[in-house]
PDB file with SEQRES, HELIX, SHEET and CRYST1 records, atoms N, CA, C and O in Angstrom:
SEQRES   1 A   74  UNK UNK UNK UNK UNK UNK UNK UNK UNK UNK UNK UNK UNK          
SEQRES   2 A   74  UNK UNK UNK UNK UNK UNK UNK UNK UNK UNK UNK UNK UNK          
SEQRES   3 A   74  UNK UNK UNK UNK UNK UNK UNK UNK UNK UNK UNK UNK UNK          
SEQRES   4 A   74  UNK UNK UNK UNK UNK UNK UNK UNK UNK UNK UNK UNK UNK          
SEQRES   5 A   74  UNK UNK UNK UNK UNK UNK UNK UNK UNK UNK UNK UNK UNK          
SEQRES   6 A   74  UNK UNK UNK UNK UNK UNK UNK UNK UNK                          
HELIX    1 AA1 UNK A   27  UNK A   31  1                                   5    
HELIX    2 AA2 UNK A   32  UNK A   34  5                                   3    
HELIX    3 AA3 UNK A   38  UNK A   45  1                                   8    
HELIX    4 AA4 UNK A   47  UNK A   60  1                                  14    
HELIX    5 AA5 UNK A   66  UNK A   73  1                                   8    
SHEET    1 AA1 3 UNK A   2  UNK A   9  0                                        
SHEET    2 AA1 3 UNK A  12  UNK A  19 -1                                        
SHEET    3 AA1 3 UNK A  22  UNK A  25 -1                                        
CRYST1    1.000    1.000    1.000  90.00  90.00  90.00 P 1           1          
ATOM      1  N   UNK A   1      15.264  13.113  -2.259  1.00  0.00           N  
ATOM      2  CA  UNK A   1      14.521  14.249  -1.646  1.00  0.00           C  
ATOM      3  C   UNK A   1      13.025  13.980  -1.586  1.00  0.00           C  
ATOM      4  O   UNK A   1      12.501  13.553  -2.615  1.00  0.00           O  
ATOM      5  N   UNK A   2      12.354  14.155  -0.624  1.00  0.00           N  
ATOM      6  CA  UNK A   2      10.911  13.979  -0.378  1.00  0.00           C  
ATOM      7  C   UNK A   2      10.175  15.270  -0.608  1.00  0.00           C  
ATOM      8  O   UNK A   2      10.523  16.321  -0.070  1.00  0.00           O  
ATOM      9  N   UNK A   3       9.150  15.164  -1.419  1.00  0.00           N  
ATOM     10  CA  UNK A   3       8.241  16.228  -1.700  1.00  0.00           C  
ATOM     11  C   UNK A   3       6.796  15.790  -1.189  1.00  0.00           C  
ATOM     12  O   UNK A   3       6.419  14.636  -1.390  1.00  0.00           O  
ATOM     13  N   UNK A   4       6.114  16.566  -0.632  1.00  0.00           N  
ATOM     14  CA  UNK A   4       4.734  16.232  -0.064  1.00  0.00           C  
ATOM     15  C   UNK A   4       3.757  17.144  -0.683  1.00  0.00           C  
ATOM     16  O   UNK A   4       3.964  18.357  -0.686  1.00  0.00           O  
ATOM     17  N   UNK A   5       2.569  16.557  -1.276  1.00  0.00           N  
ATOM     18  CA  UNK A   5       1.575  17.312  -1.672  1.00  0.00           C  
ATOM     19  C   UNK A   5       0.248  16.810  -1.059  1.00  0.00           C  
ATOM     20  O   UNK A   5       0.228  15.650  -0.649  1.00  0.00           O  
ATOM     21  N   UNK A   6      -0.846  17.561  -0.959  1.00  0.00           N  
ATOM     22  CA  UNK A   6      -1.979  17.095  -0.512  1.00  0.00           C  
ATOM     23  C   UNK A   6      -3.174  17.427  -1.508  1.00  0.00           C  
ATOM     24  O   UNK A   6      -3.426  18.587  -1.834  1.00  0.00           O  
ATOM     25  N   UNK A   7      -3.899  16.320  -1.972  1.00  0.00           N  
ATOM     26  CA  UNK A   7      -5.045  16.567  -2.740  1.00  0.00           C  
ATOM     27  C   UNK A   7      -6.292  16.313  -1.961  1.00  0.00           C  
ATOM     28  O   UNK A   7      -6.266  15.575  -0.977  1.00  0.00           O  
ATOM     29  N   UNK A   8      -7.357  16.888  -2.360  1.00  0.00           N  
ATOM     30  CA  UNK A   8      -8.708  16.585  -1.660  1.00  0.00           C  
ATOM     31  C   UNK A   8      -9.518  15.763  -2.667  1.00  0.00           C  
ATOM     32  O   UNK A   8      -9.758  16.129  -3.818  1.00  0.00           O  
ATOM     33  N   UNK A   9      -9.938  14.539  -2.073  1.00  0.00           N  
ATOM     34  CA  UNK A   9     -10.731  13.446  -2.872  1.00  0.00           C  
ATOM     35  C   UNK A   9     -12.088  13.438  -2.071  1.00  0.00           C  
ATOM     36  O   UNK A   9     -12.094  12.967  -0.934  1.00  0.00           O  
ATOM     37  N   UNK A  10     -13.167  13.915  -2.599  1.00  0.00           N  
ATOM     38  CA  UNK A  10     -14.470  13.697  -2.048  1.00  0.00           C  
ATOM     39  C   UNK A  10     -14.453  14.211  -0.561  1.00  0.00           C  
ATOM     40  O   UNK A  10     -15.036  13.604   0.337  1.00  0.00           O  
ATOM     41  N   UNK A  11     -13.757  15.352  -0.366  1.00  0.00           N  
ATOM     42  CA  UNK A  11     -13.776  16.011   1.002  1.00  0.00           C  
ATOM     43  C   UNK A  11     -12.623  15.456   1.936  1.00  0.00           C  
ATOM     44  O   UNK A  11     -12.426  15.924   3.057  1.00  0.00           O  
ATOM     45  N   UNK A  12     -11.982  14.570   1.471  1.00  0.00           N  
ATOM     46  CA  UNK A  12     -11.013  14.021   2.326  1.00  0.00           C  
ATOM     47  C   UNK A  12      -9.529  14.351   1.799  1.00  0.00           C  
ATOM     48  O   UNK A  12      -9.216  14.119   0.631  1.00  0.00           O  
ATOM     49  N   UNK A  13      -8.670  14.884   2.692  1.00  0.00           N  
ATOM     50  CA  UNK A  13      -7.237  15.235   2.258  1.00  0.00           C  
ATOM     51  C   UNK A  13      -6.451  14.054   2.272  1.00  0.00           C  
ATOM     52  O   UNK A  13      -6.418  13.316   3.256  1.00  0.00           O  
ATOM     53  N   UNK A  14      -5.705  13.803   1.048  1.00  0.00           N  
ATOM     54  CA  UNK A  14      -4.903  12.689   0.879  1.00  0.00           C  
ATOM     55  C   UNK A  14      -3.429  13.109   0.490  1.00  0.00           C  
ATOM     56  O   UNK A  14      -3.200  13.852  -0.465  1.00  0.00           O  
ATOM     57  N   UNK A  15      -2.533  12.622   1.232  1.00  0.00           N  
ATOM     58  CA  UNK A  15      -1.107  12.955   1.128  1.00  0.00           C  
ATOM     59  C   UNK A  15      -0.499  12.143  -0.099  1.00  0.00           C  
ATOM     60  O   UNK A  15      -0.698  10.942  -0.276  1.00  0.00           O  
ATOM     61  N   UNK A  16       0.202  12.889  -0.851  1.00  0.00           N  
ATOM     62  CA  UNK A  16       1.012  12.172  -1.973  1.00  0.00           C  
ATOM     63  C   UNK A  16       2.540  12.715  -1.682  1.00  0.00           C  
ATOM     64  O   UNK A  16       2.837  13.901  -1.538  1.00  0.00           O  
ATOM     65  N   UNK A  17       3.405  11.649  -1.628  1.00  0.00           N  
ATOM     66  CA  UNK A  17       4.734  11.979  -1.367  1.00  0.00           C  
ATOM     67  C   UNK A  17       5.562  11.506  -2.597  1.00  0.00           C  
ATOM     68  O   UNK A  17       5.420  10.385  -3.087  1.00  0.00           O  
ATOM     69  N   UNK A  18       6.418  12.420  -3.051  1.00  0.00           N  
ATOM     70  CA  UNK A  18       7.258  12.076  -4.251  1.00  0.00           C  
ATOM     71  C   UNK A  18       8.685  11.712  -3.709  1.00  0.00           C  
ATOM     72  O   UNK A  18       9.245  12.430  -2.882  1.00  0.00           O  
ATOM     73  N   UNK A  19       9.187  10.695  -4.152  1.00  0.00           N  
ATOM     74  CA  UNK A  19      10.481  10.288  -3.703  1.00  0.00           C  
ATOM     75  C   UNK A  19      11.171   9.540  -4.982  1.00  0.00           C  
ATOM     76  O   UNK A  19      10.684   8.550  -5.529  1.00  0.00           O  
ATOM     77  N   UNK A  20      12.348  10.160  -5.350  1.00  0.00           N  
ATOM     78  CA  UNK A  20      12.990   9.547  -6.576  1.00  0.00           C  
ATOM     79  C   UNK A  20      12.093   9.455  -7.762  1.00  0.00           C  
ATOM     80  O   UNK A  20      12.038   8.419  -8.424  1.00  0.00           O  
ATOM     81  N   UNK A  21      11.394  10.504  -8.043  1.00  0.00           N  
ATOM     82  CA  UNK A  21      10.427  10.586  -9.195  1.00  0.00           C  
ATOM     83  C   UNK A  21       9.294   9.595  -9.092  1.00  0.00           C  
ATOM     84  O   UNK A  21       8.621   9.386 -10.102  1.00  0.00           O  
ATOM     85  N   UNK A  22       9.054   9.040  -8.101  1.00  0.00           N  
ATOM     86  CA  UNK A  22       7.902   8.013  -7.853  1.00  0.00           C  
ATOM     87  C   UNK A  22       6.910   8.564  -6.795  1.00  0.00           C  
ATOM     88  O   UNK A  22       7.291   9.063  -5.737  1.00  0.00           O  
ATOM     89  N   UNK A  23       5.585   8.435  -7.165  1.00  0.00           N  
ATOM     90  CA  UNK A  23       4.605   9.033  -6.281  1.00  0.00           C  
ATOM     91  C   UNK A  23       4.111   7.819  -5.259  1.00  0.00           C  
ATOM     92  O   UNK A  23       3.926   6.667  -5.651  1.00  0.00           O  
ATOM     93  N   UNK A  24       3.949   8.204  -4.053  1.00  0.00           N  
ATOM     94  CA  UNK A  24       3.312   7.260  -3.099  1.00  0.00           C  
ATOM     95  C   UNK A  24       2.057   8.063  -2.420  1.00  0.00           C  
ATOM     96  O   UNK A  24       2.130   9.195  -1.941  1.00  0.00           O  
ATOM     97  N   UNK A  25       0.900   7.244  -2.482  1.00  0.00           N  
ATOM     98  CA  UNK A  25      -0.318   7.827  -2.021  1.00  0.00           C  
ATOM     99  C   UNK A  25      -0.586   7.216  -0.584  1.00  0.00           C  
ATOM    100  O   UNK A  25      -0.384   6.021  -0.369  1.00  0.00           O  
ATOM    101  N   UNK A  26      -1.012   8.019   0.314  1.00  0.00           N  
ATOM    102  CA  UNK A  26      -1.322   7.424   1.761  1.00  0.00           C  
ATOM    103  C   UNK A  26      -2.628   6.791   1.729  1.00  0.00           C  
ATOM    104  O   UNK A  26      -3.677   7.401   1.523  1.00  0.00           O  
ATOM    105  N   UNK A  27      -2.512   5.390   1.968  1.00  0.00           N  
ATOM    106  CA  UNK A  27      -3.793   4.594   2.060  1.00  0.00           C  
ATOM    107  C   UNK A  27      -4.491   4.904   3.440  1.00  0.00           C  
ATOM    108  O   UNK A  27      -5.714   4.816   3.550  1.00  0.00           O  
ATOM    109  N   UNK A  28      -3.724   5.249   4.427  1.00  0.00           N  
ATOM    110  CA  UNK A  28      -4.327   5.708   5.694  1.00  0.00           C  
ATOM    111  C   UNK A  28      -5.249   7.010   5.415  1.00  0.00           C  
ATOM    112  O   UNK A  28      -6.393   7.084   5.862  1.00  0.00           O  
ATOM    113  N   UNK A  29      -4.701   7.946   4.700  1.00  0.00           N  
ATOM    114  CA  UNK A  29      -5.514   9.109   4.424  1.00  0.00           C  
ATOM    115  C   UNK A  29      -6.656   8.768   3.654  1.00  0.00           C  
ATOM    116  O   UNK A  29      -7.707   9.363   3.893  1.00  0.00           O  
ATOM    117  N   UNK A  30      -6.612   7.855   2.719  1.00  0.00           N  
ATOM    118  CA  UNK A  30      -7.764   7.645   1.897  1.00  0.00           C  
ATOM    119  C   UNK A  30      -8.947   6.914   2.595  1.00  0.00           C  
ATOM    120  O   UNK A  30     -10.107   7.079   2.217  1.00  0.00           O  
ATOM    121  N   UNK A  31      -8.587   6.049   3.693  1.00  0.00           N  
ATOM    122  CA  UNK A  31      -9.746   5.381   4.463  1.00  0.00           C  
ATOM    123  C   UNK A  31     -10.330   6.289   5.444  1.00  0.00           C  
ATOM    124  O   UNK A  31     -11.387   5.942   5.972  1.00  0.00           O  
ATOM    125  N   UNK A  32      -9.802   7.388   5.761  1.00  0.00           N  
ATOM    126  CA  UNK A  32     -10.219   8.268   6.950  1.00  0.00           C  
ATOM    127  C   UNK A  32     -11.655   8.533   6.798  1.00  0.00           C  
ATOM    128  O   UNK A  32     -12.317   8.487   7.835  1.00  0.00           O  
ATOM    129  N   UNK A  33     -12.254   8.800   5.707  1.00  0.00           N  
ATOM    130  CA  UNK A  33     -13.795   9.016   5.527  1.00  0.00           C  
ATOM    131  C   UNK A  33     -14.588   7.831   5.538  1.00  0.00           C  
ATOM    132  O   UNK A  33     -15.818   7.873   5.580  1.00  0.00           O  
ATOM    133  N   UNK A  34     -13.870   6.688   5.501  1.00  0.00           N  
ATOM    134  CA  UNK A  34     -14.779   5.502   5.517  1.00  0.00           C  
ATOM    135  C   UNK A  34     -14.824   4.634   6.851  1.00  0.00           C  
ATOM    136  O   UNK A  34     -15.569   3.663   6.991  1.00  0.00           O  
ATOM    137  N   UNK A  35     -13.903   5.120   7.849  1.00  0.00           N  
ATOM    138  CA  UNK A  35     -13.937   4.445   9.052  1.00  0.00           C  
ATOM    139  C   UNK A  35     -12.494   4.488   9.673  1.00  0.00           C  
ATOM    140  O   UNK A  35     -11.687   5.407   9.528  1.00  0.00           O  
ATOM    141  N   UNK A  36     -12.311   3.319  10.396  1.00  0.00           N  
ATOM    142  CA  UNK A  36     -10.960   3.219  11.099  1.00  0.00           C  
ATOM    143  C   UNK A  36     -10.082   2.242  10.263  1.00  0.00           C  
ATOM    144  O   UNK A  36     -10.444   1.713   9.212  1.00  0.00           O  
ATOM    145  N   UNK A  37      -8.867   2.075  10.880  1.00  0.00           N  
ATOM    146  CA  UNK A  37      -7.775   1.349  10.181  1.00  0.00           C  
ATOM    147  C   UNK A  37      -8.155  -0.090  10.006  1.00  0.00           C  
ATOM    148  O   UNK A  37      -7.382  -0.790   9.352  1.00  0.00           O  
ATOM    149  N   UNK A  38      -9.202  -0.605  10.483  1.00  0.00           N  
ATOM    150  CA  UNK A  38      -9.673  -2.038  10.240  1.00  0.00           C  
ATOM    151  C   UNK A  38      -9.869  -2.317   8.791  1.00  0.00           C  
ATOM    152  O   UNK A  38      -9.729  -3.461   8.359  1.00  0.00           O  
ATOM    153  N   UNK A  39     -10.216  -1.222   7.953  1.00  0.00           N  
ATOM    154  CA  UNK A  39     -10.325  -1.359   6.546  1.00  0.00           C  
ATOM    155  C   UNK A  39      -8.980  -1.923   5.904  1.00  0.00           C  
ATOM    156  O   UNK A  39      -8.928  -2.883   5.136  1.00  0.00           O  
ATOM    157  N   UNK A  40      -7.885  -1.150   6.356  1.00  0.00           N  
ATOM    158  CA  UNK A  40      -6.635  -1.583   5.737  1.00  0.00           C  
ATOM    159  C   UNK A  40      -6.165  -2.944   6.186  1.00  0.00           C  
ATOM    160  O   UNK A  40      -5.593  -3.700   5.401  1.00  0.00           O  
ATOM    161  N   UNK A  41      -6.413  -3.275   7.505  1.00  0.00           N  
ATOM    162  CA  UNK A  41      -6.162  -4.599   8.017  1.00  0.00           C  
ATOM    163  C   UNK A  41      -6.886  -5.622   7.216  1.00  0.00           C  
ATOM    164  O   UNK A  41      -6.263  -6.592   6.784  1.00  0.00           O  
ATOM    165  N   UNK A  42      -8.232  -5.466   6.973  1.00  0.00           N  
ATOM    166  CA  UNK A  42      -8.948  -6.396   6.275  1.00  0.00           C  
ATOM    167  C   UNK A  42      -8.447  -6.568   4.934  1.00  0.00           C  
ATOM    168  O   UNK A  42      -8.329  -7.692   4.446  1.00  0.00           O  
ATOM    169  N   UNK A  43      -8.131  -5.454   4.275  1.00  0.00           N  
ATOM    170  CA  UNK A  43      -7.653  -5.430   2.820  1.00  0.00           C  
ATOM    171  C   UNK A  43      -6.290  -6.292   2.789  1.00  0.00           C  
ATOM    172  O   UNK A  43      -6.056  -7.071   1.865  1.00  0.00           O  
ATOM    173  N   UNK A  44      -5.434  -6.100   3.840  1.00  0.00           N  
ATOM    174  CA  UNK A  44      -4.123  -6.861   3.829  1.00  0.00           C  
ATOM    175  C   UNK A  44      -4.295  -8.163   4.049  1.00  0.00           C  
ATOM    176  O   UNK A  44      -3.382  -8.915   3.709  1.00  0.00           O  
ATOM    177  N   UNK A  45      -5.413  -8.675   4.621  1.00  0.00           N  
ATOM    178  CA  UNK A  45      -5.636 -10.068   4.867  1.00  0.00           C  
ATOM    179  C   UNK A  45      -6.268 -10.763   3.679  1.00  0.00           C  
ATOM    180  O   UNK A  45      -6.330 -11.990   3.595  1.00  0.00           O  
ATOM    181  N   UNK A  46      -6.707  -9.974   2.814  1.00  0.00           N  
ATOM    182  CA  UNK A  46      -7.437 -10.535   1.670  1.00  0.00           C  
ATOM    183  C   UNK A  46      -6.517 -11.370   0.663  1.00  0.00           C  
ATOM    184  O   UNK A  46      -5.463 -10.873   0.265  1.00  0.00           O  
ATOM    185  N   UNK A  47      -6.894 -12.551   0.284  1.00  0.00           N  
ATOM    186  CA  UNK A  47      -6.013 -13.477  -0.502  1.00  0.00           C  
ATOM    187  C   UNK A  47      -5.578 -12.746  -1.823  1.00  0.00           C  
ATOM    188  O   UNK A  47      -4.402 -12.804  -2.183  1.00  0.00           O  
ATOM    189  N   UNK A  48      -6.459 -12.104  -2.498  1.00  0.00           N  
ATOM    190  CA  UNK A  48      -6.072 -11.352  -3.733  1.00  0.00           C  
ATOM    191  C   UNK A  48      -4.984 -10.302  -3.378  1.00  0.00           C  
ATOM    192  O   UNK A  48      -3.992 -10.185  -4.097  1.00  0.00           O  
ATOM    193  N   UNK A  49      -5.166  -9.537  -2.270  1.00  0.00           N  
ATOM    194  CA  UNK A  49      -4.110  -8.566  -1.989  1.00  0.00           C  
ATOM    195  C   UNK A  49      -2.787  -9.279  -1.674  1.00  0.00           C  
ATOM    196  O   UNK A  49      -1.775  -8.843  -2.222  1.00  0.00           O  
ATOM    197  N   UNK A  50      -2.698 -10.263  -0.899  1.00  0.00           N  
ATOM    198  CA  UNK A  50      -1.530 -10.997  -0.620  1.00  0.00           C  
ATOM    199  C   UNK A  50      -0.903 -11.447  -1.813  1.00  0.00           C  
ATOM    200  O   UNK A  50       0.289 -11.213  -2.007  1.00  0.00           O  
ATOM    201  N   UNK A  51      -1.659 -12.126  -2.699  1.00  0.00           N  
ATOM    202  CA  UNK A  51      -1.056 -12.590  -3.930  1.00  0.00           C  
ATOM    203  C   UNK A  51      -0.481 -11.404  -4.889  1.00  0.00           C  
ATOM    204  O   UNK A  51       0.572 -11.599  -5.497  1.00  0.00           O  
ATOM    205  N   UNK A  52      -1.114 -10.298  -5.004  1.00  0.00           N  
ATOM    206  CA  UNK A  52      -0.641  -9.252  -5.706  1.00  0.00           C  
ATOM    207  C   UNK A  52       0.552  -8.658  -5.124  1.00  0.00           C  
ATOM    208  O   UNK A  52       1.414  -8.204  -5.876  1.00  0.00           O  
ATOM    209  N   UNK A  53       0.694  -8.615  -3.828  1.00  0.00           N  
ATOM    210  CA  UNK A  53       1.933  -8.073  -3.238  1.00  0.00           C  
ATOM    211  C   UNK A  53       3.057  -9.071  -3.369  1.00  0.00           C  
ATOM    212  O   UNK A  53       4.212  -8.659  -3.471  1.00  0.00           O  
ATOM    213  N   UNK A  54       2.795 -10.299  -3.371  1.00  0.00           N  
ATOM    214  CA  UNK A  54       3.865 -11.267  -3.587  1.00  0.00           C  
ATOM    215  C   UNK A  54       4.379 -11.166  -5.028  1.00  0.00           C  
ATOM    216  O   UNK A  54       5.583 -11.267  -5.267  1.00  0.00           O  
ATOM    217  N   UNK A  55       3.464 -10.967  -5.985  1.00  0.00           N  
ATOM    218  CA  UNK A  55       3.862 -10.777  -7.514  1.00  0.00           C  
ATOM    219  C   UNK A  55       4.726  -9.501  -7.522  1.00  0.00           C  
ATOM    220  O   UNK A  55       5.842  -9.482  -8.041  1.00  0.00           O  
ATOM    221  N   UNK A  56       4.176  -8.466  -6.940  1.00  0.00           N  
ATOM    222  CA  UNK A  56       4.884  -7.119  -6.959  1.00  0.00           C  
ATOM    223  C   UNK A  56       6.397  -7.324  -6.399  1.00  0.00           C  
ATOM    224  O   UNK A  56       7.374  -6.887  -7.007  1.00  0.00           O  
ATOM    225  N   UNK A  57       6.470  -7.932  -5.357  1.00  0.00           N  
ATOM    226  CA  UNK A  57       7.793  -8.075  -4.755  1.00  0.00           C  
ATOM    227  C   UNK A  57       8.760  -8.994  -5.665  1.00  0.00           C  
ATOM    228  O   UNK A  57       9.951  -8.701  -5.779  1.00  0.00           O  
ATOM    229  N   UNK A  58       8.222 -10.072  -6.280  1.00  0.00           N  
ATOM    230  CA  UNK A  58       8.932 -10.913  -7.207  1.00  0.00           C  
ATOM    231  C   UNK A  58       9.505 -10.023  -8.226  1.00  0.00           C  
ATOM    232  O   UNK A  58      10.700 -10.159  -8.488  1.00  0.00           O  
ATOM    233  N   UNK A  59       8.837  -9.163  -8.813  1.00  0.00           N  
ATOM    234  CA  UNK A  59       9.209  -8.350  -9.893  1.00  0.00           C  
ATOM    235  C   UNK A  59      10.175  -7.367  -9.521  1.00  0.00           C  
ATOM    236  O   UNK A  59      11.230  -7.302 -10.152  1.00  0.00           O  
ATOM    237  N   UNK A  60       9.913  -6.508  -8.463  1.00  0.00           N  
ATOM    238  CA  UNK A  60      10.701  -5.372  -8.063  1.00  0.00           C  
ATOM    239  C   UNK A  60      11.709  -5.651  -6.961  1.00  0.00           C  
ATOM    240  O   UNK A  60      12.581  -4.803  -6.770  1.00  0.00           O  
ATOM    241  N   UNK A  61      11.682  -6.739  -6.224  1.00  0.00           N  
ATOM    242  CA  UNK A  61      12.591  -6.797  -5.136  1.00  0.00           C  
ATOM    243  C   UNK A  61      13.507  -7.981  -5.397  1.00  0.00           C  
ATOM    244  O   UNK A  61      13.065  -9.123  -5.272  1.00  0.00           O  
ATOM    245  N   UNK A  62      14.825  -7.744  -5.773  1.00  0.00           N  
ATOM    246  CA  UNK A  62      15.682  -8.770  -6.052  1.00  0.00           C  
ATOM    247  C   UNK A  62      16.055  -9.688  -4.861  1.00  0.00           C  
ATOM    248  O   UNK A  62      16.523 -10.810  -5.055  1.00  0.00           O  
ATOM    249  N   UNK A  63      15.832  -9.173  -3.603  1.00  0.00           N  
ATOM    250  CA  UNK A  63      16.091  -9.883  -2.325  1.00  0.00           C  
ATOM    251  C   UNK A  63      14.823 -10.647  -1.754  1.00  0.00           C  
ATOM    252  O   UNK A  63      14.814 -11.163  -0.637  1.00  0.00           O  
ATOM    253  N   UNK A  64      13.779 -10.667  -2.614  1.00  0.00           N  
ATOM    254  CA  UNK A  64      12.575 -11.155  -2.079  1.00  0.00           C  
ATOM    255  C   UNK A  64      12.637 -12.668  -1.870  1.00  0.00           C  
ATOM    256  O   UNK A  64      12.988 -13.453  -2.752  1.00  0.00           O  
ATOM    257  N   UNK A  65      12.253 -13.032  -0.578  1.00  0.00           N  
ATOM    258  CA  UNK A  65      12.323 -14.535  -0.248  1.00  0.00           C  
ATOM    259  C   UNK A  65      10.905 -15.216  -0.446  1.00  0.00           C  
ATOM    260  O   UNK A  65      10.002 -15.143   0.388  1.00  0.00           O  
ATOM    261  N   UNK A  66      10.828 -15.857  -1.602  1.00  0.00           N  
ATOM    262  CA  UNK A  66       9.560 -16.454  -1.948  1.00  0.00           C  
ATOM    263  C   UNK A  66       9.309 -17.646  -1.078  1.00  0.00           C  
ATOM    264  O   UNK A  66       8.123 -17.945  -0.942  1.00  0.00           O  
ATOM    265  N   UNK A  67      10.236 -18.417  -0.435  1.00  0.00           N  
ATOM    266  CA  UNK A  67       9.955 -19.494   0.395  1.00  0.00           C  
ATOM    267  C   UNK A  67       9.238 -19.070   1.707  1.00  0.00           C  
ATOM    268  O   UNK A  67       8.311 -19.725   2.182  1.00  0.00           O  
ATOM    269  N   UNK A  68       9.750 -17.880   2.286  1.00  0.00           N  
ATOM    270  CA  UNK A  68       9.065 -17.388   3.489  1.00  0.00           C  
ATOM    271  C   UNK A  68       7.794 -16.773   3.108  1.00  0.00           C  
ATOM    272  O   UNK A  68       6.882 -16.725   3.933  1.00  0.00           O  
ATOM    273  N   UNK A  69       7.641 -16.247   1.800  1.00  0.00           N  
ATOM    274  CA  UNK A  69       6.356 -15.586   1.436  1.00  0.00           C  
ATOM    275  C   UNK A  69       5.265 -16.768   1.390  1.00  0.00           C  
ATOM    276  O   UNK A  69       4.089 -16.591   1.709  1.00  0.00           O  
ATOM    277  N   UNK A  70       5.761 -17.913   0.984  1.00  0.00           N  
ATOM    278  CA  UNK A  70       4.770 -19.075   0.750  1.00  0.00           C  
ATOM    279  C   UNK A  70       4.136 -19.421   2.096  1.00  0.00           C  
ATOM    280  O   UNK A  70       2.988 -19.858   2.163  1.00  0.00           O  
ATOM    281  N   UNK A  71       4.915 -19.213   3.176  1.00  0.00           N  
ATOM    282  CA  UNK A  71       4.308 -19.457   4.507  1.00  0.00           C  
ATOM    283  C   UNK A  71       3.298 -18.454   4.961  1.00  0.00           C  
ATOM    284  O   UNK A  71       2.332 -18.770   5.655  1.00  0.00           O  
ATOM    285  N   UNK A  72       3.558 -17.163   4.528  1.00  0.00           N  
ATOM    286  CA  UNK A  72       2.638 -16.012   4.704  1.00  0.00           C  
ATOM    287  C   UNK A  72       1.316 -16.326   4.124  1.00  0.00           C  
ATOM    288  O   UNK A  72       0.276 -16.254   4.778  1.00  0.00           O  
ATOM    289  N   UNK A  73       1.386 -16.712   2.757  1.00  0.00           N  
ATOM    290  CA  UNK A  73       0.272 -16.959   1.889  1.00  0.00           C  
ATOM    291  C   UNK A  73      -0.760 -18.038   2.481  1.00  0.00           C  
ATOM    292  O   UNK A  73      -1.982 -17.969   2.346  1.00  0.00           O  
ATOM    293  N   UNK A  74      -0.034 -19.084   3.184  1.00  0.00           N  
ATOM    294  CA  UNK A  74      -0.838 -20.124   3.704  1.00  0.00           C  
ATOM    295  C   UNK A  74      -1.585 -19.681   5.095  1.00  0.00           C  
ATOM    296  O   UNK A  74      -2.325 -20.474   5.678  1.00  0.00           O  
TER     297      UNK A  74                                                      
END                                                                             
């Protein structure tokens, strides 16, 4: 079951969704006060972000394909 809440951070409404006792925060909502979605695109291209996501997937995703991920990293 999904539950949605909204918090206000420095004047920006940010959606928080609870699913299976886990909270998910909307990155899109968070960047609204900083500009357009190019901020997220640039963050996703950042090497540190890509490495973090790869490590997270290795830990939490038993079906993670590390060989294909190596191609993405390069």
